[in-house]
Wavefront OBJ file of the C-alpha trace (Angstrom):
o trace
v 43.859 15.824 4.362
v 42.473 13.671 7.377
v 41.609 10.340 5.373
v 45.149 10.229 3.871
v 46.458 11.167 7.810
v 44.477 7.979 8.597
v 45.896 5.732 6.111
v 49.156 6.485 7.191
v 48.145 5.633 10.564
v 46.640 2.256 9.908
v 49.842 1.441 7.508
v 52.437 2.703 10.673
v 49.647 -0.164 12.933
v 50.376 -2.587 10.213
v 53.763 -2.428 10.521
v 54.403 -2.574 13.959
v 51.839 -5.349 14.064
v 53.783 -7.074 11.187
v 57.350 -6.697 13.302
v 55.687 -8.184 15.978
v 54.738 -11.201 14.611
v 58.111 -11.214 13.254
v 60.314 -11.984 16.953
v 57.110 -13.721 17.196
v 57.681 -16.329 14.170
v 61.833 -16.031 15.440
v 61.263 -16.702 19.416
v 58.926 -19.721 17.735
v 61.129 -21.034 15.790
v 64.253 -20.697 18.051
v 62.271 -23.392 20.376
v 62.120 -25.520 17.550
v 57.930 -25.255 18.165
v 55.447 -26.054 15.407
v 52.369 -22.791 15.918
v 50.372 -25.977 16.990
v 53.233 -26.534 19.429
v 53.470 -22.426 20.804
v 49.021 -23.147 20.847
v 48.838 -25.727 23.140
v 51.644 -24.470 25.383
v 50.545 -20.894 25.737
v 46.834 -21.988 25.804
v 46.137 -19.582 22.909
v 43.570 -20.701 19.703
v 46.238 -22.156 16.928
v 44.314 -19.826 14.830
v 45.510 -16.675 17.066
v 48.668 -17.428 17.376
v 49.342 -17.937 13.266
v 47.035 -14.593 13.080
v 49.916 -12.198 15.831
v 52.731 -13.720 13.693
v 51.198 -12.267 10.303
v 50.503 -9.650 11.945
v 47.024 -9.952 10.961
v 45.540 -9.628 14.814
v 45.837 -7.167 17.798
v 48.026 -8.700 20.642
v 45.172 -8.592 23.877
v 47.020 -8.005 27.462
v 46.893 -11.463 28.313
v 48.288 -13.021 25.242
v 51.225 -10.525 25.190
v 52.067 -11.767 28.924
v 51.838 -15.297 28.393
v 53.999 -15.701 25.071
v 56.867 -13.060 27.195
v 56.536 -15.199 30.267
v 57.326 -18.500 27.762
v 59.628 -16.845 25.449
v 61.355 -15.066 28.039
v 60.695 -12.080 27.039
v 59.792 -8.296 29.368
v 56.445 -7.243 27.881
v 58.589 -3.979 27.374
v 60.171 -5.842 24.004
v 56.376 -6.156 23.059
v 55.222 -1.927 24.121
v 58.444 -0.353 22.965
v 57.344 -2.664 18.856
v 53.945 -1.308 19.443
v 54.125 2.370 20.980
l 1 2 3 4 5 6 7 8 9 10 11 12 13 14 15 16 17 18 19 20 21 22 23 24 25 26 27 28 29 30 31 32 33 34 35 36 37 38 39 40 41 42 43 44 45 46 47 48 49 50 51 52 53 54 55 56 57 58 59 60 61 62 63 64 65 66 67 68 69 70 71 72 73 74 75 76 77 78 79 80 81 82 83
């Protein structure tokens, strides 16, 4: 039973990461930026930006703040998704 719950929780976390990635992709596309442009302007490694958009990386508080500031979002927008 615990193993099934663990898989369910992990899936939920993955879904939340994918949702956050979709938000980041949408914001980046609205600004007409490539991932390279975004990573240079926000000072986040290209690979990290790519993984965040694809939901395969955990977002750090530092990167969440940088991205929220850059896109003019409230950090709460990220927190709500990740709850």
